[in-house]
C-alpha positions in Angstrom: 30.3 5.5 2.7 29.9 7.7 5.8 26.3 8.6 6.8 25.3 12.2 7.4 23.5 10.8 10.5 25.6 10.3 13.6 26.1 6.8 15.1 23.5 7.3 17.8 20.8 8.1 15.2 21.7 5.1 13.1 21.6 2.9 16.1 18.2 4.3 17.2 16.6 3.8 13.8 18.3 0.7 12.5 21.5 -0.8 14.0 20.4 -1.5 17.6 16.6 -1.0 17.1 14.5 -4.1 17.7 11.0 -5.4 17.1 9.5 -5.3 20.6 7.1 -7.8 22.2 6.6 -5.8 25.4 6.2 -2.2 26.2 6.5 0.0 29.2 3.3 1.2 30.8 3.7 4.7 29.4 1.0 6.3 27.4 1.5 7.6 23.9 -0.3 11.0 23.8 -2.1 12.8 21.0 0.8 15.2 20.5 3.2 12.3 19.9 0.9 10.6 17.4 0.5 13.9 15.5 4.3 14.4 15.5 4.7 10.9 14.2 2.2 11.6 11.4 3.8 14.9 10.5 7.2 13.2 10.1 6.0 10.0 8.3 3.9 11.7 5.7 7.0 12.9 3.8 8.0 9.3 2.7 7.7 8.9 -1.1 5.0 7.0 -2.8 4.5 6.4 -6.6 2.6 9.3 -8.2 2.4 10.8 -4.6 -0.6 8.4 -4.3 -0.5 8.1 -0.4 -2.9 5.2 -0.1 -2.3 4.4 3.5 -4.9 5.2 6.1 -4.0 4.8 9.8 -6.0 3.9 12.8 -4.2 4.3 16.2 -6.0 1.9 18.5 -5.4 3.1 22.0 -8.6 3.0 24.1 -10.0 0.0 25.9 -13.2 -0.2 23.7 -11.1 -0.1 20.5 -8.7 -2.7 21.8 -11.7 -5.0 22.6 -12.8 -4.6 19.0 -9.3 -5.5 17.8 -8.7 -8.5 20.0 -10.9 -11.1 18.1 -8.9 -10.5 15.0 -5.6 -11.3 16.6 -3.8 -14.7 16.5 -3.5 -16.2 20.0 0.2 -15.5 20.2 -0.4 -11.8 19.5 -3.4 -11.1 21.7 -1.9 -10.5 25.1 1.0 -8.4 24.0 -1.3 -6.3 21.8 -3.8 -5.7 24.6 -0.9 -4.6 26.8 0.7 -2.3 24.3 0.0 1.5 24.6 -1.0 1.8 20.9 -1.6 -0.6 18.0 -1.3 1.0 14.6 -3.5 -0.4 11.9 -2.0 0.4 8.5 -4.8 0.2 6.0 -5.1 1.0 2.3 -7.8 3.2 0.7 -9.2 1.3 -2.3 -10.1 4.7 -3.8 -6.8 6.3 -3.1 -6.8 7.7 -6.6 -9.7 10.1 -6.1 -7.5 12.9 -4.8 -4.8 12.3 -7.4 -5.7 15.4 -9.4 -4.6 17.5 -6.4 -1.8 15.2 -5.1 -0.2 14.5 -8.5 -1.1 17.4 -10.9 1.8 16.5 -13.2 -0.4 13.8 -14.7 -4.1 14.9 -15.1 -5.0 11.4 -16.3 -3.6 9.5 -13.3 -7.0 9.2 -11.5 -8.7 7.6 -14.5 -5.8 5.2 -15.1 -6.5 3.6 -11.7 -10.2 4.1 -11.6 -10.5 2.1 -14.8 -8.2 -0.8 -13.7 -9.0 -2.5 -10.5 -6.0 -4.8 -10.6 -3.6 -1.9 -11.0 -5.3 0.1 -8.3 -5.1 -2.8 -5.8 -1.5 -3.6 -6.5 -0.6 0.1 -6.3 -2.5 0.6 -3.0 -0.9 -2.5 -1.4 2.6 -1.7 -2.5 2.5 1.9 -1.5 0.7 1.4 1.8 3.3 -1.2 2.7 6.0 1.5 2.0 4.1 4.0 4.1 3.8 1.5 7.0 7.6 1.0 6.9 8.0 4.8 6.9 5.7 5.0 9.9 7.9 2.6 11.8 11.1 4.3 10.9 9.6 7.7 11.9 8.5 6.2 15.2 12.0 5.0 15.9 13.4 8.4 14.9 11.1 9.9 17.6 12.3 7.5 20.2 9.4 5.1 20.0 9.6 1.3 19.5 7.5 -0.9 17.2 6.4 -4.5 17.1 5.1 -5.4 13.6 2.7 -8.3 13.2 1.0 -10.2 10.4 -0.6 -12.7 12.8 -4.2 -11.5 12.5 -7.4 -12.3 10.6 -7.8 -9.4 8.0 -11.5 -10.2 7.4 -12.3 -10.0 11.1 -10.3 -6.8 11.5 -11.8 -5.2 8.4 -15.3 -6.0 9.6 -14.6 -4.4 13.0 -12.9 -1.2 11.8 -13.7 -0.8 8.1 -17.2 -2.2 7.6 -18.0 -0.2 4.5 -15.2 -2.0 2.6 -13.4 1.1 1.3 -10.4 0.6 3.5 -8.6 -2.7 3.9 -6.0 -3.6 6.5 -2.4 -4.2 5.2 -0.6 -4.9 8.5 -0.5 -3.9 12.2 2.1 -3.1 14.7 2.3 -2.2 18.4 3.8 1.1 19.3 5.2 2.6 22.5 8.4 2.6 24.6 9.7 -0.9 24.4 10.7 -3.1 27.3 13.8 -5.1 26.3 13.0 -7.8 28.8 10.5 -9.2 26.3 12.9 -9.4 23.4 14.2 -12.7 21.9 17.8 -12.9 20.8 18.3 -10.9 17.6 18.0 -13.0 14.5 20.7 -13.0 11.8 20.4 -11.1 8.6 21.2 -12.3 5.1 24.7 -11.4 3.9 25.2 -8.9 1.1 26.4 -11.8 -1.1 23.2 -13.8 -0.4 20.7 -10.9 -0.9 22.2 -8.6 -3.5 23.0 -8.7 -7.2 24.7 -5.8 -9.0 24.2 -6.1 -12.7 
């Protein structure tokens, strides 16, 4: 099947894009972060629930708050990155559902009365939104370095002390320096990863 995107766009977003460990010393300005949000926000979520909440950690003081939560292997590269995106989930994402998903007036109560369903929905959909954010960043010419090597409790205490938001994952953001890349790892084959039933 031929993609409606040209080869250069597919390369930029997927085929030659990489997870970066190092970034050039080029700031990511407010206009770029706003453009990134304005593109990312259109990714679909179930019931249009949009549970992700973002923190773009850019300043030195904020980076210092983030550093104690990082695993040793992620600390230096994160401190050097222009921006670190915290993708968090709002545990009360369902409160605005009457506005966001008017097709089902009972949607808010369904989640408000079922903590396990609310948590699973928030995690699943904020994960999707974090992926949309990285794809949107690549589409705008930025590079990403996603990480799960951090202590969520320490990060939540530093950035979300009231407990309403909880971190899902983090990634560094900017213009990547390929000198820091490892050789690209192989992907699973279609036969190993896919069933058509």
